[in-house]
FIKOLZA-1660 file (N, C-alpha, C; in steps of 0.1 Angstrom, whole numbers, plus 5000, padded with zeros to 4 digits):
% residues 54
   i   px   py   pz ch aa at
   1 7749 3258 7438  A  X  N
   1 7741 3266 7447  A  X CA
   1 7743 3261 7461  A  X  C
   2 7747 3271 7470  A  X  N
   2 7749 3267 7484  A  X CA
   2 7736 3269 7491  A  X  C
   3 7734 3261 7502  A  X  N
   3 7722 3264 7510  A  X CA
   3 7725 3275 7519  A  X  C
   4 7719 3287 7516  A  X  N
   4 7722 3299 7524  A  X CA
   4 7708 3303 7530  A  X  C
   5 7703 3296 7539  A  X  N
   5 7690 3298 7545  A  X CA
   5 7691 3310 7555  A  X  C
   6 7682 3319 7553  A  X  N
   6 7680 3330 7562  A  X CA
   6 7665 3330 7566  A  X  C
   7 7662 3329 7579  A  X  N
   7 7649 3328 7584  A  X CA
   7 7645 3340 7591  A  X  C
   8 7634 3346 7588  A  X  N
   8 7628 3358 7595  A  X CA
   8 7615 3354 7600  A  X  C
   9 7612 3357 7612  A  X  N
   9 7598 3355 7617  A  X CA
   9 7595 3364 7629  A  X  C
  10 7583 3368 7630  A  X  N
  10 7578 3377 7640  A  X CA
  10 7575 3368 7653  A  X  C
  11 7584 3370 7663  A  X  N
  11 7582 3363 7676  A  X CA
  11 7570 3368 7684  A  X  C
  12 7568 3381 7684  A  X  N
  12 7557 3387 7690  A  X CA
  12 7555 3401 7683  A  X  C
  13 7546 3409 7688  A  X  N
  13 7544 3422 7682  A  X CA
  13 7555 3431 7682  A  X  C
  14 7565 3430 7691  A  X  N
  14 7577 3439 7692  A  X CA
  14 7590 3432 7687  A  X  C
  15 7590 3419 7684  A  X  N
  15 7602 3413 7682  A  X CA
  15 7602 3405 7669  A  X  C
  16 7611 3408 7660  A  X  N
  16 7614 3400 7648  A  X CA
  16 7627 3392 7650  A  X  C
  17 7627 3379 7647  A  X  N
  17 7638 3371 7649  A  X CA
  17 7644 3368 7635  A  X  C
  18 7658 3369 7635  A  X  N
  18 7665 3366 7623  A  X CA
  18 7675 3354 7626  A  X  C
  19 7674 3344 7618  A  X  N
  19 7683 3332 7620  A  X CA
  19 7690 3329 7607  A  X  C
  20 7702 3325 7607  A  X  N
  20 7710 3322 7596  A  X CA
  20 7716 3308 7598  A  X  C
  21 7714 3300 7588  A  X  N
  21 7721 3287 7588  A  X CA
  21 7735 3288 7582  A  X  C
  22 7745 3285 7589  A  X  N
  22 7759 3286 7584  A  X CA
  22 7761 3277 7572  A  X  C
  23 7766 3283 7561  A  X  N
  23 7769 3275 7549  A  X CA
  23 7780 3265 7552  A  X  C
  24 7789 3268 7561  A  X  N
  24 7800 3259 7564  A  X CA
  24 7795 3246 7571  A  X  C
  25 7785 3248 7580  A  X  N
  25 7779 3237 7587  A  X CA
  25 7771 3228 7577  A  X  C
  26 7763 3235 7568  A  X  N
  26 7755 3228 7558  A  X CA
  26 7764 3220 7549  A  X  C
  27 7776 3226 7545  A  X  N
  27 7785 3219 7535  A  X CA
  27 7794 3209 7542  A  X  C
  28 7795 3209 7555  A  X  N
  28 7804 3200 7561  A  X CA
  28 7801 3185 7558  A  X  C
  29 7789 3182 7554  A  X  N
  29 7786 3168 7551  A  X CA
  29 7791 3164 7537  A  X  C
  30 7794 3174 7529  A  X  N
  30 7800 3171 7516  A  X CA
  30 7815 3174 7516  A  X  C
  31 7823 3163 7514  A  X  N
  31 7837 3165 7515  A  X CA
  31 7843 3170 7501  A  X  C
  32 7841 3183 7500  A  X  N
  32 7846 3190 7488  A  X CA
  32 7853 3202 7492  A  X  C
  33 7866 3203 7491  A  X  N
  33 7874 3214 7496  A  X CA
  33 7871 3227 7488  A  X  C
  34 7868 3226 7475  A  X  N
  34 7865 3238 7468  A  X CA
  34 7852 3244 7473  A  X  C
  35 7842 3236 7475  A  X  N
  35 7829 3241 7481  A  X CA
  35 7831 3246 7495  A  X  C
  36 7839 3240 7503  A  X  N
  36 7842 3244 7516  A  X CA
  36 7847 3258 7516  A  X  C
  37 7856 3261 7507  A  X  N
  37 7862 3275 7507  A  X CA
  37 7851 3285 7503  A  X  C
  38 7843 3282 7493  A  X  N
  38 7832 3290 7489  A  X CA
  38 7822 3292 7500  A  X  C
  39 7819 3282 7507  A  X  N
  39 7810 3282 7519  A  X CA
  39 7815 3292 7529  A  X  C
  40 7828 3292 7532  A  X  N
  40 7833 3301 7542  A  X CA
  40 7833 3316 7537  A  X  C
  41 7835 3318 7525  A  X  N
  41 7834 3331 7519  A  X CA
  41 7819 3336 7520  A  X  C
  42 7810 3328 7516  A  X  N
  42 7796 3332 7517  A  X CA
  42 7792 3334 7532  A  X  C
  43 7797 3325 7541  A  X  N
  43 7794 3327 7555  A  X CA
  43 7798 3340 7560  A  X  C
  44 7810 3344 7556  A  X  N
  44 7815 3357 7561  A  X CA
  44 7806 3369 7557  A  X  C
  45 7802 3368 7544  A  X  N
  45 7792 3378 7539  A  X CA
  45 7779 3378 7547  A  X  C
  46 7774 3366 7549  A  X  N
  46 7761 3365 7556  A  X CA
  46 7763 3370 7571  A  X  C
  47 7774 3367 7577  A  X  N
  47 7777 3372 7590  A  X CA
  47 7777 3387 7591  A  X  C
  48 7783 3394 7581  A  X  N
  48 7782 3409 7581  A  X CA
  48 7768 3414 7580  A  X  C
  49 7760 3408 7571  A  X  N
  49 7746 3412 7570  A  X CA
  49 7739 3409 7583  A  X  C
  50 7741 3398 7589  A  X  N
  50 7734 3395 7601  A  X CA
  50 7738 3405 7612  A  X  C
  51 7751 3408 7613  A  X  N
  51 7755 3418 7623  A  X CA
  51 7749 3431 7621  A  X  C
  52 7747 3435 7608  A  X  N
  52 7741 3448 7605  A  X CA
  52 7726 3449 7609  A  X  C
  53 7719 3438 7608  A  X  N
  53 7705 3439 7612  A  X CA
  53 7702 3435 7626  A  X  C
  54 7712 3431 7633  A  X  N
  54 7709 3427 7647  A  X CA
  54 7713 3438 7657  A  X  C
% end
């Protein structure tokens, strides 16, 4: 399981903030090339979702 943290919070009454922790950054501490490739794939998917909601 990859750490794919997505954080949503209401900054004020008119603003909701969305933050995404990049899986590649989280997995950079683990020197595993197979996980690194998966992390980049997941990161690309998360980026598309993030772009759609922003």
